[in-house]
N, C-alpha and C positions, 0 to 999 in steps of 0.2 A: 485604585485610590479609595473606592467605597470600603474594601476590605481592610485597608490601612486605618481609616477613621473608626471602623467597628473595632479593630484590633487595639486601638489606642483607648477607647472607652472600656472595653470589656477587660483588658489585661491590665494595662498601666493604671487605670482608675479604679479597677475592682476592689483592691483591699482598702482603699480610703473609702469608698461608697459603702462597702460592708461595714467598716468601722463606724461610720455616721449612724448606720441603722442600728448597731449595737448600742451605741450612746443613746440613741432614742429609746430603745426597749428597755434599758436600765433607767433612764430617767423616768419613764412611764411606771415602772415597777416601783421606783422610789416614791413618786407621787401617790400611787395607788396605797401603798403601806402607810404613808403619812396621813391620807384620808381615813384608813382604818383605825389609826391611833387616835385621831381626833374624834372619831365616833365613838370610840371606847366601847366596840361591840365585843361580843364572846370572842375570846383569843383564837379559837380554831372552829371552823364550821362543821368539822367532823369529829366530834367527841360524843358518841352515843352509848358507849359502854364496850366492854371487852369484846363480846361476840359480834356486836355490829360493826366494830372497827376491823376485826378480823376478816369479816365477809367483804367489806369494802375494800381492804387491803388486797385480798385475793383477786377480785373482779378487776380492779384497776391495773394491777401489776400484770395479770394474764393478757389483758387487752394491750397494754403497753409494750409488753414483751413480744408479742405476735406483730405489733406494727414495726418494731425494731428489726425483728427477723425479716419481715417483708421487704423493708427498705434496704438493710445491710446484706442480707444473704441473696433474696431474689433480685433485688434491683441491682446491687453492687457487685457481688460475686458471681452470680449465676451466668451472666453473658460470657465472662472469661472461662468459666467451668464448660460451657458449651462449646465454645471456640476450641478449648483444649480437647474435648470429646471428639469434635468433627475433624480437627486438623492435626492433632497430636503435637501441637506447639502451644507453649505457655505464652498468653498475649499480654503484652503491657500496654495498659491504656495511656499512659504517659507517653511512650514512645510511639504510639499508634501503629504498632508492629510487633513482631516476636520479641520476647523479653530477653534483654541482653545478659542477665545474670541468672542463669537457671543452674542449679546444682542439686546434690543429693538431698541437702537440707529443705530445699523448697518442695521436693517430692515427698518427704515426710510431713511437712506443714499442710500441704493441699488436701490430701484425703482425711487427715485428723481434724482439720479445720471444718470440712464439710460434714465429717461425723458428729462433731460437737454441735453444729448448727441443727442438725436433725434430731440430735438426743436434747438439745435445749427445748425444742419445740414439744416434744414429749413431755419433759419436766413440768413445763408450764401447764400443760393440760392435766397432769396427774397429781400435781402438788397438793390439792385439797381433797383428794378422793381416798378415803379410808382404805377401800379395797385394793387400792393401787400402792399401799404403803410400802410393801416389800419391793415391789418392781421399782418404785420411785427411788428408793435407797440404792438399790443395785445399780440402776441406770445412772444415778447420780455419781457413783464411784467411777463408772466408765466415762461418763462426761468430764469429771475432774482430771482423769488421767489424760484425756484427749487434749483438754485445754492447757493443762500443764505441759505436757511434751510437745504437742503439735503446734500450739499457738504461743504459749508464753516463751518457752525455751527455743524450739526450733525456728518459729518465725519472728519472735520478738528479741531474741538475744544472739543466737548463734548465726543466723543468716546475716543480720546487718553488721556483726563484727567481722564476718568473712568477706563481706561484699562491700557494704557502705564505706568502711574503713580500710579498705584494701589498699588504697593509696595515701593513708595517712589521715591525721585529724583535720588537715586543711582541704582535703578532697571536696569537690562539689556535693558529693552525696553524704557527707559526714553529718549535716543537719537533720537529713532524713533518718540517718542511723540512729542518732540521739532520740529523736521522736519515737522511733519504734521500740528502742530499749525501755523508755519510759512507759510507753504503752504496755510492754510485756511485764514491767515491774507492777503496773496498777492491776493488770489481770491476775498476777500471781497473788497479790495481797488480798484482793477480794475474793479470789477462788478459795484461798487458805482460811480466811475468816467465815466464809460461807461454810466450809466443812466444820470448823471450830464451833460455831454457834448452833449447827445442826446436831452435833455430838452433845452440846449442853442443853439441848431441848428448848433453846431460845429461838423458836421458829420465825418469829417476826424479823428479828435481825438476820437470821439466815436467808430470809427471802429478800431483804434488802441488799445483801451482798450478793446473792445469787443474780439479782437483776443488774447490779452495778458490774458484775463480771461479764454479763451479756452487753452491758453498755460499752465496755472497753473493747471486747472482741469484735463487736460490730462497727468500731470506729473506722478500721480500714474499709469495711464494706461501704459504709455512708460515704466515706472519702471517694470510692470508686464509683459510687452512684452520681456524685456531683461531677466527676470526671466525665462520665458518660453524658450526663445532662448537658454540661457545657459544650461538648463536641456536637451534640444534636443541634444546639443553637448556632454554632459557628465551628465547623470541624478545622479549618484552616487557622483559625484565631488561636487555638490552643496547642497547635503543633509545636514540638520542641524548639524548632528553628525560629518561630515567632514570638516565643515567650523567654527566650533565653534560657530555655531548659527549666523555666520555673512554673510550668503548669501544675506540676504535682504538688508544689508548695501551695499555689493559689487555691487550688481544689480543697486542700486541707481546712482552709478558713471557714467556708460556709458548713463543713462537716462538723468542725469544733462547736459553731454557734448553734447548729441545729440539735445537737446532742445536749448542750446545755439547757436549750428551751424544753427539749423532751423530758429531761430529768426533773426539772423544777415544776413543770405543769403536771407531770405524772405523779410526782410525790405530794404535790398540793392536793389533788383530787383523791389519791389514795390515803390522805391523812398521816402521811409519813415524810413530811418535810423536816427532817432531823439532821443531825451532824453528819451521818453517813452519806446521805445524799449531797449536802452542801460541800463536804470535803471532796467528793468525786467530781462534782460539777465545778469546783474552783480548780481542780486538776486540768479540766478540759479549758478553763478559761485561761490558764497559765500557758498552755500549749498554743492556744489561739493567739494570745498576746505576743509570744515568741515569734511566731509565724508571721503575724502581722507586721511586728517591728522589722524583722528581716527582709521582707519584699519591699516594704516602704523605704527602707533605708536604701535599698539598691535603686528603686525607681525614683525616689522624691528627695533622699537626702538623710542625713543622720539627725539634723535638728527637729525636722518634722515627726521622725520616729520617736525621738524622745518625749516630746510633748504629747503624742498619742498615747505613749506608754503611762505618762503622769495622769492624764484625764481619764483613761480607762481604768487603771488601778484605783483610782480614788472613787469613781463611780461603783466599781464593783465592791469595794470594801463597804461603802455606805449601805449598798443593796443587801450585802450578806449579813452585815450587822443589824439591820432592821428586820430582815427575815427571822434572824435568831431571836431577837428581843420580842417579836410579835407572836412567833409560832413555836418556838422551842423552849425558851426559858420560862414562861409563865404557864406553859401547857400542862395537862396532866400526864404523868409518866406511863407511857404505853409499854407493853411488854418487849 
């Protein structure tokens, strides 16, 4: 009986509780921005000149990138990698056992994803070091190949097409497949723009897209981190048979929210709260909203899901427009 009560609170009520939390955060953000507008202070606290902005940009991006790697790669992926190393089996956190859909594509994805994470750590360290310029460029091309082939193509497109849609568009895993394909598309776009701006010599935008590439590649890692944390809290509650096999969808929601918070806070302190960051954060918001509507529709009905959609979109649009008018439109143009 105790487990059933915990299960009802953690599982059935979880998406609604998280949604209210998001509304509270967006409301606080809107109130804070309104306060700044009323005070008519300097439009951005970090405008000290080109050199100072670049230093601040580098410091914050390095720290934020390492945090994301620690949470996504070490916290999310590493436990499964260690299980694979010691047992020889690909472990599924959602199934709480051996992965049911293992194929050649997955074995291409896993080592290249590990390689990219390691190379991304090196790139964060070497990015502003003149002595490492040639090495940084070489490692950057290798990392681009790893993320393009191993993550965006193999893990993001080919694997879900072969597995998530194996039983048609109406299969229970089709929603996860759509999410994964969109994630792979976001990785491909940001990685391509990262290279484009590097070749153009626009290093500030290059760094923006490099960090946003990491932002999207660590999405599945942050997802797995929350799946591990949820199971530490209550292993039985999140078992497939106790969630209607929705545990994987429920864990996506706090991952989306955490990435949005990380992106906005990181960009604010780096002095780079620009349209690149806002577009990517909005992509995560869109995925969070789709996931929230899907699980709430299943647990609580279509009417409540629609109302949640209207309120959430309204708050997000107000917040984004206020951020844009305060930090982007009036601010001095950065490189």
